[in-house]
C-alpha positions in Angstrom: 62.8 99.7 -111.0 59.9 101.0 -113.3 57.6 103.5 -112.3 54.1 102.1 -111.5 51.5 104.4 -112.7 47.6 104.0 -113.5 47.1 104.4 -117.1 44.1 106.4 -118.5 43.6 104.3 -121.7 39.9 103.4 -121.0 38.3 104.3 -124.4 39.5 104.6 -127.9 39.8 108.4 -127.6 42.2 108.0 -124.8 44.1 105.1 -126.4 45.2 107.4 -129.3 47.0 109.8 -126.8 50.6 109.5 -126.2 52.5 110.5 -123.2 54.6 113.7 -123.7 58.2 112.4 -123.1 58.9 108.8 -122.4 56.3 106.4 -121.3 56.6 104.7 -117.9 55.3 101.3 -117.1 51.7 101.3 -116.4 49.7 99.7 -113.4 46.0 99.3 -114.1 43.1 97.9 -111.9 40.5 95.7 -113.3 38.1 97.6 -115.5 35.0 95.7 -114.1 35.3 97.1 -110.7 32.4 98.7 -109.1 31.5 101.4 -106.4 32.2 99.4 -103.4 30.1 98.4 -100.6 28.3 100.5 -98.2 30.5 98.9 -95.3 33.5 100.1 -97.0 32.1 103.7 -97.5 31.0 103.8 -94.0 34.5 103.0 -92.8 36.0 106.1 -94.2 38.5 108.0 -91.9 40.2 111.3 -92.2 43.9 111.2 -91.7 46.5 114.0 -91.3 48.8 114.8 -93.9 52.7 115.5 -93.5 53.9 119.1 -93.6 50.6 120.9 -92.8 52.5 124.0 -91.6 54.3 124.3 -95.0 51.0 123.5 -96.9 49.3 126.5 -95.0 51.6 129.0 -96.5 51.1 128.1 -100.1 48.8 130.2 -102.3 46.8 128.6 -105.1 45.4 130.3 -108.3 43.2 128.7 -111.1 44.9 129.0 -114.6 42.7 127.5 -117.2 42.1 123.7 -116.1 45.1 123.6 -113.8 45.5 124.7 -110.2 48.8 126.4 -109.7 50.3 126.3 -106.2 53.2 128.7 -105.0 54.7 131.8 -106.6 53.6 132.5 -110.1 57.1 134.1 -110.6 59.1 131.0 -109.4 62.0 130.1 -111.7 60.9 126.6 -112.1 57.7 124.9 -113.1 56.6 121.2 -112.1 53.3 120.0 -113.6 51.7 117.1 -111.7 49.0 114.8 -113.4 46.8 113.2 -110.7 43.7 111.3 -110.3 42.1 111.4 -106.7 41.4 107.6 -106.5 44.8 106.5 -107.8 46.9 104.8 -105.0 50.2 105.6 -106.6 49.0 109.5 -106.5 48.7 109.0 -102.9 52.1 107.5 -102.7 53.6 110.2 -104.8 51.9 113.1 -102.6 53.1 111.5 -99.3 56.6 111.2 -100.9 57.8 113.5 -103.7 54.6 115.9 -103.1 56.2 116.8 -99.6 59.4 117.7 -101.4 57.5 119.7 -104.0 55.6 121.5 -101.2 58.8 122.5 -99.5 60.4 123.9 -102.7 57.2 125.8 -103.5 57.4 127.4 -100.0 61.0 128.5 -100.6 59.9 130.1 -103.9 61.8 127.8 -106.0 59.1 126.3 -108.1 55.3 126.7 -109.0 53.4 123.5 -109.1 50.6 123.0 -111.7 48.1 120.4 -110.8 46.1 118.8 -113.7 43.4 116.7 -112.0 42.2 113.7 -113.9 39.1 111.7 -113.2 39.4 108.8 -115.6 39.3 106.2 -112.9 35.6 106.8 -112.3 35.0 105.3 -116.0 37.4 102.4 -115.2 36.3 101.4 -111.6 32.6 102.9 -111.6 31.1 105.7 -109.5 32.0 109.3 -109.4 34.5 109.8 -106.5 37.4 111.2 -108.7 35.1 113.9 -110.4 33.6 114.6 -107.1 37.1 115.0 -105.4 38.2 117.2 -108.2 35.2 119.4 -108.1 36.1 119.9 -104.3 39.5 120.5 -104.9 38.5 123.4 -107.4 36.1 124.8 -104.8 39.1 124.9 -102.2 41.2 127.0 -104.3 38.7 129.8 -103.9 39.1 129.8 -100.1 42.4 131.5 -99.7 46.0 130.8 -99.1 46.8 127.2 -98.0 43.3 125.9 -98.4 43.9 124.0 -101.6 47.3 122.7 -100.6 46.1 121.5 -97.3 43.0 120.1 -98.6 44.6 118.2 -101.4 47.2 116.7 -99.0 44.3 115.7 -96.6 42.5 114.1 -99.3 45.2 111.9 -100.7 46.0 111.1 -97.1 42.4 110.0 -96.3 42.0 108.1 -99.7 39.7 105.4 -99.4 40.5 102.0 -101.2 40.7 102.3 -105.1 37.8 100.3 -105.8 35.5 101.9 -103.1 33.8 105.1 -104.2 34.5 106.7 -101.1 35.0 110.4 -102.3 31.1 111.2 -101.6 29.9 114.7 -100.8 29.7 113.9 -97.0 33.3 112.5 -96.9 34.8 115.3 -98.7 33.2 117.6 -96.2 34.6 115.5 -93.4 38.2 115.9 -95.0 37.5 119.9 -95.2 36.7 119.9 -91.6 40.4 119.0 -91.1 41.6 122.2 -92.8 41.0 125.3 -90.8 38.7 127.7 -92.2 37.7 125.7 -95.2 34.2 125.0 -94.3 32.5 128.0 -95.6 29.1 128.3 -97.0 30.4 128.8 -100.2 32.6 125.9 -100.2 30.1 123.5 -98.9 27.6 124.6 -101.7 30.1 124.0 -104.5 30.8 120.4 -103.2 27.2 119.7 -102.8 26.0 121.2 -106.0 29.0 120.1 -108.2 29.6 123.8 -109.1 32.8 123.1 -111.0 31.7 120.2 -113.1 32.8 122.1 -116.1 36.3 122.7 -114.9 36.4 118.9 -113.9 35.6 117.8 -117.5 38.1 120.4 -119.2 40.7 119.2 -116.7 40.1 115.5 -117.7 40.2 116.5 -121.3 43.5 118.3 -121.0 44.9 115.4 -119.1 44.1 113.1 -121.8 45.7 115.3 -124.4 49.0 115.6 -122.3 49.6 112.3 -120.4 48.5 108.7 -120.3 48.7 107.8 -116.7 48.8 109.0 -113.2 50.9 110.2 -111.4 52.9 112.1 -114.3 55.3 114.5 -113.0 57.0 116.9 -115.2 59.9 119.4 -114.1 60.9 122.0 -116.3 59.7 120.1 -119.4 61.2 116.8 -118.3 59.0 113.9 -117.3 60.4 112.2 -113.9 60.7 108.5 -115.0 62.0 106.7 -112.0 61.0 105.8 -108.4 62.4 108.9 -106.9 58.9 110.7 -107.1 57.7 108.3 -104.3 60.5 109.1 -101.8 60.7 112.6 -100.0 64.5 112.4 -99.7 65.1 111.1 -103.2 62.8 113.7 -104.9 64.3 116.4 -103.0 67.8 115.1 -104.5 66.2 114.9 -108.0 65.1 118.6 -107.7 68.5 119.7 -106.6 70.0 118.0 -109.5 67.4 119.5 -111.8 68.6 123.0 -110.5 66.2 123.6 -107.7 67.9 124.6 -104.5 
């Protein structure tokens, strides 16, 4: 079965970009979607992710436009390209993402997250960019905060065409991560402190990948459905030399 992903070819500049490695089948939504109804936004609910105890152990550091999770000296590297509004990214985080987190906790791999925000232009609104800004802010708050917040963010992901990642909803998600709601974090979310990082991350995503999720392990793009199932992706990682 072909991997379904959101393609990021929304303007001519992105259309010229090719995927590093083999391209997978893209899955794109209608380009005329709007920001969603107020009722849909008000129905937002925070959900708990899988593996919170493991996520709490994972350090995160900012390197350029990437957020790197795990031991910087780990022998393997996984690069993950995601857009916070992409439903297939949610599917990955709840499947292969759990396997990656476990491998990172065991010191086998460091995980580089490149956070895109192209779906805002495609669907309308600013939820992807706001979520990316909040994710960047969480990386400043100590061990486990980024990993836990990202997992909770994807677990709580609103409908794709609902621009549900508002400041208020992002702070609700942050409430589920012990110790994340500091004054500095809240200010960064409300003031869009890391807008420059978000813009650069989107630019760097567009230069390297054409859709989300894209997962690259030790330079090799994952091209099958293994990324969406925890057990299958664990087996994939073992075959790639992890574990």
